[in-house]
C-alpha positions, 0 to 999 in steps of 0.5 A: 492553441495549447498552452506552453508548459513549463516542463515538458511531459518526458521531464514531469514523468520523470520528477514524479517517478523521482518524488515517488521512489524518494517517498517510498525510501523515506517514508514506507517500510516493504513487508513480504508476506508470501502465503500458500496459494489457497490461502492467499485465495482467501485473503483476497476474497475476503478483502475483495467481499470487504470492499477493501484493498488488499493492503487495507485489508491485511493491515487492518486486520495486523493493527487490530490484533496489535490493540486487542494483544496491547489490551490484554497486557493490561 
């Protein structure tokens, strides 16, 4: 016999969606890039070969460049 849930599945799903939306609004910045298709394919392939997600790969590359540029200023 299934145990009674505090919330229905629909209520839990709605609450999760609302929680995710709030997190995205308050904590995340949205930056869109639009490379040409051939460049995008190369970026995706490189990310895959490195075992990283596309987002992780791009963010790591940006972070490394920012750190390099900051070091060069010193």
